[in-house]
C-alpha positions as CSV (number, residue, x, y, z in Angstrom):
1,M,-14.6,185.4,55.4
2,S,-11.4,184.2,57.0
3,G,-9.6,184.8,53.7
4,R,-10.8,188.4,53.6
5,F,-9.8,188.8,57.3
6,A,-6.3,187.5,56.5
7,D,-6.0,189.8,53.5
8,G,-7.0,192.7,55.7
9,L,-4.3,191.8,58.3
10,R,-1.7,191.5,55.6
11,L,-2.7,194.9,54.2
12,M,-2.5,196.5,57.6
13,G,0.8,194.9,58.3
14,R,2.3,196.3,55.0
15,E,0.9,199.7,55.9
16,I,2.3,199.6,59.4
17,V,5.8,198.8,58.1
18,A,5.7,201.5,55.4
19,D,4.2,204.2,57.6
20,A,6.5,203.4,60.5
21,R,9.5,203.8,58.2
22,A,8.0,207.0,56.8
23,I,7.4,208.7,60.2
24,A,11.0,207.7,61.2
25,Q,12.2,209.6,58.2
26,L,10.0,212.6,58.9
27,T,11.1,212.6,62.5
28,F,14.7,213.3,61.3
29,G,13.6,216.0,58.8
30,R,13.4,213.9,55.6
31,A,10.4,215.3,53.8
32,D,10.2,212.4,51.3
33,G,8.8,210.3,54.0
34,I,5.5,212.0,53.5
35,R,5.0,210.1,50.2
36,A,4.0,206.9,52.1
37,F,0.8,208.4,53.4
38,T,-2.1,208.1,50.9
39,N,-5.5,209.9,50.7
40,D,-7.3,206.6,51.0
41,V,-10.1,206.7,53.6
42,G,-9.6,203.0,54.4
43,A,-5.9,203.6,55.2
44,T,-6.9,206.5,57.4
45,R,-9.2,204.3,59.4
46,R,-6.5,201.7,59.8
47,S,-4.0,204.3,60.9
48,F,-5.8,204.7,64.2
49,V,-4.0,201.5,65.2
50,T,-1.3,203.9,66.3
51,A,-3.5,204.8,69.3
52,I,-3.1,201.2,70.5
53,F,0.6,201.3,70.0
54,S,0.8,204.6,71.9
55,L,-1.3,203.4,74.9
56,P,1.5,201.5,76.7
57,I,3.8,204.5,76.4
58,F,1.0,206.7,77.8
59,V,0.7,204.3,80.8
60,M,4.5,204.3,81.2
61,F,4.5,208.1,81.5
62,H,2.6,207.6,84.8
63,V,5.0,204.9,85.9
64,L,7.9,207.2,85.3
65,D,6.2,209.9,87.3
66,W,5.7,207.5,90.2
67,L,9.4,206.4,90.0
68,A,10.5,210.0,90.0
69,G,8.4,210.6,93.1
70,V,6.0,213.1,91.4
71,G,3.0,210.9,91.1
72,P,-0.6,211.8,92.2
73,I,-1.9,211.2,95.7
74,D,-4.5,208.7,94.4
75,P,-2.8,207.0,91.4
76,P,-5.6,204.5,90.5
77,H,-8.3,207.1,90.2
78,V,-6.0,209.5,88.3
79,M,-5.0,206.7,86.0
80,V,-8.7,205.8,85.2
81,L,-9.4,209.5,84.4
82,D,-6.4,209.8,82.2
83,L,-7.3,206.6,80.4
84,L,-10.7,208.2,79.6
85,T,-9.1,211.3,78.2
86,F,-6.7,209.3,76.0
87,P,-9.3,208.1,73.3
88,I,-11.4,211.2,73.7
89,S,-8.6,213.6,72.9
90,W,-7.2,211.4,70.2
91,A,-10.4,210.8,68.2
92,G,-11.8,214.2,69.1
93,F,-9.1,216.2,67.4
94,A,-9.5,214.1,64.3
95,L,-13.1,215.4,64.1
96,V,-12.3,218.9,65.2
97,S,-9.6,219.2,62.6
98,L,-12.0,218.8,59.7
99,P,-13.6,222.2,59.8
100,L,-10.2,223.8,60.4
101,V,-8.7,222.0,57.4
102,R,-11.7,223.2,55.4
103,V,-11.0,226.8,56.4
104,L,-7.4,226.3,55.2
105,K,-8.8,225.1,51.8
106,A,-7.2,221.7,52.2
107,E,-10.2,219.6,52.9
108,A,-9.4,217.2,50.0
109,Q,-6.3,216.1,51.8
110,W,-7.9,215.5,55.2
111,P,-7.8,211.7,55.1
112,R,-4.1,211.8,54.3
113,Y,-3.5,214.4,56.9
114,I,-5.2,212.3,59.6
115,S,-3.1,209.2,58.6
116,A,0.1,211.2,58.9
117,W,-1.1,212.9,62.1
118,N,-1.9,209.5,63.7
119,W,1.7,208.4,63.0
120,S,3.2,211.6,64.1
121,N,1.3,211.2,67.4
122,F,2.9,207.9,67.9
123,A,6.3,209.3,67.2
124,Q,5.7,212.2,69.6
125,Y,4.9,209.7,72.4
126,V,8.2,207.9,71.6
127,L,10.2,211.1,71.6
128,L,8.6,212.4,74.9
129,F,9.1,209.0,76.6
130,V,12.8,208.7,75.6
131,T,13.6,212.3,76.6
132,S,11.9,211.8,80.0
133,V,13.9,208.8,81.0
134,P,16.9,210.9,82.3
135,A,14.7,212.3,85.1
136,V,14.1,208.8,86.4
137,L,17.8,208.0,86.2
138,H,18.4,211.0,88.6
139,V,20.8,212.7,86.2
140,P,21.5,216.4,87.2
141,P,18.4,218.5,86.9
142,I,19.9,220.7,84.2
143,A,20.4,217.7,82.0
144,S,17.1,216.1,82.6
145,E,15.2,219.3,82.1
146,T,17.1,220.1,78.9
147,C,16.2,216.6,77.6
148,A,12.6,217.1,78.4
149,L,12.5,220.5,76.7
150,V,14.2,219.1,73.6
151,G,11.7,216.3,73.4
152,Y,8.7,218.6,73.7
153,G,10.1,221.0,71.2
154,W,11.0,218.1,68.8
155,A,7.5,216.6,69.1
156,L,5.8,219.9,68.4
157,W,8.1,220.6,65.4
158,L,7.4,217.1,64.0
159,E,3.6,217.6,64.1
160,W,4.0,221.1,62.5
161,F,6.4,219.6,59.8
162,V,4.0,216.8,58.9
163,T,1.0,219.1,58.8
164,R,2.7,221.6,56.5
165,L,3.9,218.9,54.2
166,V,0.6,217.0,53.9
167,L,-1.7,219.9,53.6
168,N,0.7,222.2,51.8
169,V,-0.4,225.1,54.0
170,S,1.5,228.2,55.3
171,P,3.7,227.9,58.4
172,T,1.1,229.8,60.3
173,G,-1.7,227.5,59.1
174,A,0.3,224.5,60.3
175,A,1.0,226.1,63.6
176,L,-2.7,226.9,64.1
177,L,-3.6,223.2,63.7
178,V,-0.8,222.2,66.2
179,A,-2.0,224.8,68.7
180,V,-5.6,223.6,68.4
181,D,-4.4,220.0,68.9
182,V,-2.4,220.9,72.1
183,G,-5.2,223.1,73.4
184,F,-7.9,220.5,72.7
185,S,-6.0,217.8,74.6
186,A,-5.5,220.2,77.5
187,I,-9.2,221.1,77.7
188,V,-10.3,217.5,77.6
189,S,-7.9,216.7,80.5
190,L,-9.1,219.7,82.5
191,V,-12.8,218.9,82.0
192,T,-12.2,215.3,83.0
193,L,-10.2,216.2,86.2
194,V,-12.5,218.9,87.5
195,P,-15.3,216.6,88.8
196,W,-12.8,214.3,90.6
197,Q,-11.1,217.3,92.2
198,S,-14.5,218.5,93.4
199,V,-15.3,215.2,95.0
200,S,-11.9,214.9,96.6
201,L,-12.1,218.3,98.1
202,G,-15.6,217.7,99.5
């Protein structure tokens, strides 16, 4: 049993190194990075480790907001609510995407798509974090806002680029999946926050 566990860890380690290199290539527009992602269901399951990698960055977004003086009135409660939305929106879109990919007639590539999507999510968190740092450093607003805008646009483009390459769908089809991803996350956040707002207003 321990030998099998060790083999599993080694396999995951190799996949993490290969997939991290691949998403770095894709982030800078190198389409050949997509070859690292396979259509293996086991690899797809293991790729959800990116959610664990992304969680500290997710928390740091809140810290940056507080340092910039734009944090919520009740940080602990908001943090708890946001931590609830994190796994729900991450895993939820993976499930929601399946019927959409089926409509696009690319269902056979869904496991590979989710693996690449998981890693693009991690890269998006890194991009958004790096481009939000100038606001904390109190650089001129025009510079910090431009950095934030570039980061957001880059993150959306990366997901669109990865989606189109993996599923071999039209630009519109890839844009649809990205829009559903963004919309789903926004809805989950909204639904989670509404009950707390109702209590605080009461």
